[in-house]
C-alpha positions as CSV (number, residue, x, y, z in Angstrom):
1,M,-7.4,-30.6,38.6
2,A,-3.9,-28.7,39.3
3,S,-2.6,-31.9,41.0
4,D,-2.2,-33.5,37.7
5,P,1.3,-33.5,36.1
6,L,1.1,-31.2,33.2
7,Q,3.1,-33.2,30.2
8,I,5.4,-30.6,27.9
9,N,6.9,-33.1,25.9
10,S,8.3,-36.5,25.9
11,R,11.1,-34.9,27.9
12,I,9.6,-32.0,30.3
13,I,7.3,-32.9,32.5
14,I,6.1,-30.6,35.4
15,A,4.8,-32.0,38.2
16,G,1.7,-31.0,39.6
17,W,2.6,-29.5,43.1
18,E,4.4,-26.8,40.9
19,L,1.0,-25.4,39.9
20,T,-1.1,-23.3,41.9
21,E,-4.3,-21.9,40.9
22,Q,-6.2,-19.0,42.2
23,F,-10.0,-18.4,41.2
24,V,-11.0,-14.7,40.7
25,L,-14.4,-12.9,39.4
26,A,-14.0,-12.6,35.5
27,G,-15.3,-9.3,33.7
28,G,-17.4,-9.5,30.3
29,A,-20.2,-11.5,29.0
30,G,-22.2,-13.6,30.8
31,G,-25.0,-11.1,32.6
32,Q,-25.4,-11.6,36.4
33,H,-23.8,-15.2,36.6
34,V,-20.2,-13.1,36.1
35,N,-21.0,-11.5,39.3
36,K,-21.1,-14.4,41.3
37,V,-19.1,-17.0,40.2
38,S,-15.0,-16.8,40.3
39,T,-14.8,-18.4,36.7
40,A,-11.3,-16.7,36.0
41,V,-8.1,-19.0,36.8
42,Q,-4.7,-17.4,37.3
43,L,-2.1,-20.5,37.2
44,F,0.9,-19.3,39.2
45,F,4.3,-21.5,38.5
46,N,7.8,-21.2,39.8
47,L,9.6,-20.8,36.9
48,M,13.2,-20.1,38.2
49,G,12.9,-22.4,41.0
50,S,11.3,-24.9,39.0
51,P,13.3,-28.7,38.9
52,S,11.5,-29.9,36.3
53,L,13.5,-27.1,33.7
54,S,16.9,-26.9,32.5
55,D,18.7,-23.5,32.9
56,R,18.5,-22.8,29.3
57,V,14.6,-23.4,29.1
58,K,14.6,-21.1,32.2
59,E,16.4,-18.3,30.6
60,N,14.7,-18.5,27.2
61,A,10.7,-19.0,29.1
62,A,12.0,-15.6,31.3
63,K,12.4,-13.4,28.4
64,L,9.1,-15.0,26.6
65,A,7.2,-14.6,29.8
66,G,7.9,-10.0,30.1
67,K,5.7,-8.9,32.8
68,R,3.8,-12.0,33.5
69,L,7.0,-12.9,35.4
70,S,7.5,-11.5,39.1
71,K,11.1,-10.7,40.6
72,E,11.0,-13.7,42.5
73,G,10.8,-15.8,39.3
74,V,7.3,-17.0,39.4
75,L,5.0,-16.9,36.1
76,M,1.3,-16.1,36.5
77,L,-0.8,-16.7,33.6
78,E,-4.6,-15.4,33.8
79,A,-7.2,-17.1,31.9
80,S,-10.7,-15.8,32.2
81,R,-11.2,-16.2,28.0
82,Y,-14.2,-18.8,28.5
83,R,-17.4,-18.4,30.6
84,S,-16.7,-22.2,32.7
85,Q,-13.8,-22.5,35.5
86,E,-13.1,-25.8,33.7
87,R,-12.1,-24.5,30.2
88,N,-10.3,-21.3,31.6
89,R,-8.1,-23.8,33.9
90,E,-7.1,-26.1,30.7
91,D,-6.4,-22.5,28.6
92,A,-4.2,-21.5,31.5
93,R,-2.3,-25.0,31.1
94,E,-2.4,-25.0,27.7
95,R,-0.8,-21.1,27.5
96,L,1.9,-22.4,30.0
97,K,2.6,-25.6,27.9
98,E,3.2,-23.5,24.6
99,L,5.2,-20.9,26.4
100,I,7.3,-23.8,27.5
101,L,7.5,-25.5,24.4
102,E,8.6,-22.2,22.5
103,A,11.2,-21.8,25.1
104,A,12.9,-25.3,24.7
105,K,13.2,-25.2,20.8
106,P,16.9,-25.4,19.9
107,P,18.5,-22.4,19.3
108,P,18.9,-21.5,15.6
109,P,22.2,-22.6,13.7
110,A,24.8,-20.2,13.3
111,R,25.0,-17.9,10.5
112,K,27.5,-18.8,7.7
113,K,29.7,-15.8,6.7
114,T,29.9,-16.0,2.7
115,K,31.4,-13.8,0.4
116,P,30.6,-11.6,-2.7
117,T,31.0,-13.5,-5.9
118,K,33.2,-11.8,-8.2
119,G,30.6,-11.1,-10.7
120,S,28.6,-9.0,-8.4
121,I,32.0,-7.3,-7.2
122,E,32.8,-6.5,-11.0
123,R,29.0,-4.8,-11.4
124,R,28.9,-3.3,-8.5
125,L,32.5,-1.4,-9.4
126,K,31.2,-0.9,-13.2
127,E,27.7,0.5,-11.6
128,K,29.7,3.4,-9.3
129,S,31.9,3.8,-12.3
130,G,29.1,4.7,-14.5
131,R,27.4,7.0,-11.6
132,A,30.5,8.6,-11.5
133,D,30.6,9.3,-15.0
134,V,27.4,10.5,-15.1
135,K,27.9,13.1,-11.9
136,K,31.2,14.1,-14.2
137,M,29.0,15.4,-17.2
138,R,26.7,17.4,-14.7
139,S,29.9,19.7,-13.8
140,K,30.9,22.8,-15.7
141,P,33.1,22.7,-18.3
142,A,36.5,23.2,-17.5
143,G,37.7,27.0,-18.9
144,D,40.5,26.3,-21.4
């Protein structure tokens, strides 16, 4: 299954040769079965060296990956949520797909600078002077 290409969206398809899977023992529920069968999947993907992704997507994915990305730029996802090897394999591929989809999202639009309205400036200044008057009333009266 690792040889199958992974379709991210209509423009991004990761070739099967870019994905490497390794099966390891998984802990958790499952009784004696868990000690005998390697059901957990470690999915390796050379994120920084992939020809399938643009530079912008690679940078965004590297930020999203965090500690899961090695110094060499290899992303490692571990899936041990399910008891079967096949479902864990699908889970790891789905999580890789979600990470790349999130990284491929367009950047948010730039913020437009706005000025405060004339009314809001007047209200702020009126409230400020009213506060100053209250504080003046608290002071001791001037000695005449």
